[in-house]
Backbone bond lengths (Angstrom), bond angles and torsions (degrees), N, CA, C in turn:
res aa  C-N    CA-C-N  psi(-1)  N-CA   C-N-CA  omega(-1)  CA-C   N-CA-C  phi
1 X - - - 1.433 - - 1.614 106.72 -
2 X 1.234 116.21 138.17 1.470 120.93 175.28 1.516 109.91 -80.18
3 X 1.284 111.05 151.65 1.587 116.10 -178.98 1.537 107.08 -59.72
4 X 1.292 119.88 -34.94 1.561 119.41 -178.92 1.477 106.02 -62.41
5 X 1.305 121.69 -47.44 1.486 123.73 -179.45 1.532 108.76 -57.18
6 X 1.237 117.57 -39.82 1.535 119.06 -170.58 1.576 104.99 -75.18
7 X 1.379 115.67 -37.18 1.363 117.78 175.76 1.442 120.50 -61.52
8 X 1.438 113.34 -38.01 1.443 119.95 -179.38 1.418 108.43 -68.53
9 X 1.397 123.76 -33.78 1.376 123.65 173.73 1.466 119.94 -58.73
10 X 1.361 119.40 -24.69 1.359 127.67 177.26 1.585 120.85 -84.33
11 X 1.366 109.83 -12.97 1.433 110.84 -173.92 1.499 110.62 -73.80
12 X 1.263 117.92 137.27 1.451 124.29 -177.34 1.516 108.68 -128.03
13 X 1.293 116.41 142.61 1.416 123.38 174.95 1.502 113.86 -68.97
14 X 1.294 112.97 129.93 1.611 118.37 -179.24 1.477 107.35 -79.39
15 X 1.311 117.52 124.11 1.378 119.75 177.40 1.567 110.77 -84.92
16 X 1.250 112.62 151.17 1.580 119.72 -174.78 1.536 106.94 -96.53
17 X 1.205 123.72 125.46 1.506 120.13 177.37 1.550 108.82 -63.02
18 X 1.370 113.34 155.44 1.458 114.34 174.16 1.396 117.17 -66.39
19 X 1.349 118.38 146.68 1.412 121.00 178.89 1.474 111.72 -56.67
20 X 1.457 114.35 130.88 1.393 121.08 177.66 1.563 113.32 93.32
21 X 1.305 117.21 -11.43 1.443 116.10 -179.96 1.500 113.77 -64.51
22 X 1.334 114.44 -44.04 1.518 113.80 179.53 1.469 115.46 -64.59
23 X 1.312 112.40 -39.52 1.555 116.97 175.70 1.554 111.04 -61.69
24 X 1.316 114.57 -39.32 1.458 115.10 -179.51 1.589 111.88 -69.43
25 X 1.248 117.34 -37.82 1.407 124.54 173.03 1.522 111.65 -59.02
26 X 1.401 115.71 -47.59 1.475 116.79 177.86 1.466 111.15 -65.21
27 X 1.352 122.79 -39.65 1.401 121.50 177.59 1.472 114.46 -68.12
28 X 1.348 122.67 -34.97 1.476 126.03 177.60 1.578 105.08 -66.23
29 X 1.342 121.36 -38.05 1.363 123.20 -176.79 1.589 110.20 -71.26
30 X 1.266 114.80 -45.70 1.463 120.05 173.61 1.588 112.41 -57.51
31 X 1.295 114.28 -51.04 1.441 120.56 175.68 1.599 113.33 -52.20
32 X 1.296 114.89 -41.63 1.432 122.14 173.82 1.562 118.29 -67.23
33 X 1.366 110.50 -14.33 1.447 118.80 -178.22 1.561 112.99 69.19
34 X 1.414 112.70 37.00 1.413 113.35 179.01 1.575 109.44 -120.42
35 X 1.337 114.88 153.99 1.376 123.03 175.02 1.468 113.94 -82.24
36 X 1.308 122.42 163.01 1.432 120.11 169.77 1.519 114.84 -52.96
37 X 1.269 113.52 -43.44 1.464 121.94 -178.12 1.543 111.61 -61.76
38 X 1.299 115.25 -42.01 1.490 117.51 178.29 1.479 110.80 -67.53
39 X 1.308 119.91 -39.87 1.422 122.36 177.95 1.527 110.11 -66.12
40 X 1.270 115.85 -43.66 1.526 117.60 177.19 1.519 113.30 -59.82
41 X 1.353 115.94 -40.57 1.447 116.75 176.48 1.465 114.31 -63.25
42 X 1.407 114.58 -42.08 1.441 115.16 -173.00 1.569 106.96 -74.50
43 X 1.297 121.77 -27.69 1.415 124.88 179.57 1.518 115.11 -85.67
44 X 1.363 115.06 -24.64 1.468 116.04 178.88 1.419 117.16 95.81
45 X 1.478 112.96 21.10 1.447 116.25 -179.65 1.496 107.70 -126.00
46 X 1.324 117.98 -176.36 1.400 123.91 179.58 1.522 110.66 -86.27
47 X 1.399 116.51 150.49 1.473 118.03 179.38 1.564 112.94 -59.07
48 X 1.425 111.77 -32.98 1.510 112.78 -176.94 1.540 109.82 -73.89
49 X 1.310 123.60 -21.81 1.376 128.10 170.16 1.505 111.13 -62.59
50 X 1.368 119.21 -51.68 1.430 126.62 177.68 1.503 108.46 -55.24
51 X 1.387 117.98 -41.71 1.473 122.51 -173.86 1.652 102.27 -71.53
52 X 1.268 122.98 -34.45 1.526 121.03 -178.69 1.569 102.34 -76.73
53 X 1.192 129.05 -31.31 1.420 121.40 175.74 1.507 113.20 -69.30
54 X 1.268 112.86 -34.44 1.578 116.34 -178.87 1.530 108.86 -76.64
55 X 1.312 116.47 -25.00 1.511 117.55 172.86 1.362 113.41 -80.56
56 X 1.279 124.79 -6.23 1.498 127.63 -175.40 1.424 109.87 73.89
57 X 1.326 124.13 33.35 1.434 124.55 175.78 1.448 114.91 -95.96
58 X 1.391 121.34 -17.21 1.411 127.63 -175.92 1.490 113.12 -143.24
59 X 1.346 111.65 152.99 1.450 119.74 174.12 1.476 105.25 -100.50
60 X 1.339 121.79 141.11 1.387 124.29 177.55 1.575 111.71 -75.67
61 X 1.260 111.46 160.34 1.491 117.41 172.97 1.580 104.59 -77.11
62 X 1.282 116.68 164.87 1.448 123.35 177.51 1.602 109.60 -54.11
63 X 1.317 112.95 -42.70 1.491 118.68 -176.25 1.446 113.39 -71.08
64 X 1.369 117.69 -37.89 1.461 124.35 178.76 1.553 106.23 -71.60
65 X 1.287 123.90 -36.10 1.478 130.14 -179.52 1.574 104.67 -64.68
66 X 1.245 118.64 -50.74 1.507 123.33 -178.94 1.516 110.29 -57.27
67 X 1.401 111.68 -48.33 1.547 118.33 -178.19 1.499 109.75 -63.96
68 X 1.275 116.90 -45.09 1.492 122.33 -177.05 1.565 109.85 -60.37
69 X 1.311 111.79 -46.50 1.572 115.17 176.73 1.499 111.76 -55.79
70 X 1.375 116.48 -41.08 1.486 121.16 -174.17 1.543 107.20 -73.75
71 X 1.375 120.34 -49.60 1.420 126.59 -179.28 1.531 111.37 -56.52
72 X 1.342 116.12 -45.69 1.342 122.22 -171.79 1.578 115.09 -93.41
73 X 1.400 108.29 3.38 1.406 115.91 177.86 1.556 114.53 47.19
74 X 1.372 112.17 53.47 1.542 117.56 -172.92 1.524 104.79 -77.56
75 X 1.381 111.51 151.58 1.449 125.55 171.49 1.622 106.79 -59.13
76 X 1.321 110.81 163.34 1.549 112.82 174.64 1.542 111.34 -59.18
77 X 1.302 118.28 -36.68 1.461 120.48 -179.95 1.496 110.21 -67.53
78 X 1.372 119.16 -42.09 1.426 122.63 176.09 1.428 117.13 -62.81
79 X 1.396 114.12 -40.75 1.402 119.48 -178.56 1.633 108.31 -71.11
80 X 1.355 117.46 -30.96 1.378 123.11 -177.81 1.619 106.94 -67.67
81 X 1.333 109.26 -44.82 1.514 114.04 -179.36 1.483 111.83 -60.87
82 X 1.337 115.88 -44.17 1.450 124.60 175.55 1.496 115.19 -58.66
83 X 1.273 114.66 -47.41 1.446 122.12 176.84 1.411 114.41 -65.09
84 X 1.299 121.09 -34.90 1.434 127.21 176.71 1.531 112.13 -68.17
85 X 1.366 119.66 -27.64 1.402 126.60 -177.88 1.568 108.21 -87.26
86 X 1.289 118.11 -19.43 1.505 121.60 -175.30 1.522 115.00 -67.32
87 X 1.237 118.51 144.66 1.466 127.87 178.15 1.481 106.46 -117.28
88 X 1.481 110.27 139.83 1.414 115.85 179.60 1.422 117.39 -83.06
89 X 1.430 117.57 0.22 1.484 112.29 -176.99 1.472 107.51 -122.20
90 X 1.369 117.74 27.45 1.462 119.13 175.98 1.583 114.40 -96.43
91 X 1.356 115.10 159.72 1.331 124.23 167.57 1.598 111.86 64.70
92 X 1.281 115.68 -143.74 1.476 117.67 -173.69 1.437 116.79 -67.42
93 X 1.270 116.79 -18.77 1.503 121.19 177.12 1.522 113.00 -78.47
94 X 1.256 117.40 -9.21 1.479 117.41 -178.30 1.544 112.43 -66.53
95 X 1.225 115.34 130.29 1.520 115.34 -173.76 1.445 115.91 -62.65
96 X 1.315 121.31 -24.69 1.529 122.81 176.07 1.438 116.42 -77.36
97 X 1.338 112.97 -10.94 1.577 120.10 -177.51 1.517 107.44 -78.70
98 X 1.207 115.13 139.45 1.548 127.10 172.90 1.562 108.44 -81.35
99 X 1.229 122.49 131.93 1.351 113.51 175.86 1.513 115.43 -73.70
100 X 1.362 112.90 149.21 1.458 117.45 -176.77 1.627 107.43 -80.42
101 X 1.296 111.23 143.94 1.503 112.63 -178.72 1.561 108.67 -106.53
């Protein structure tokens, strides 16, 4: 197999977060009195990733969505919206990612 063939097999379509998800996350974070850095530390991601979520540029992984819902103490409706936007192949759980040491 050629490298190009192998690389084509790993391309995945980027999902677009639902309209309003980023703003809802930002509002929930501010309501909780937390900075992006504090949320990132609690969830186990980088602050720039939290920023991308809030700007509506990324969909969270299932793990991150669950952690965000807990840290931000989202309502059932907020947690459901976040869960619906989550992707199962994002972030550290993606099978092509090498674990950090």
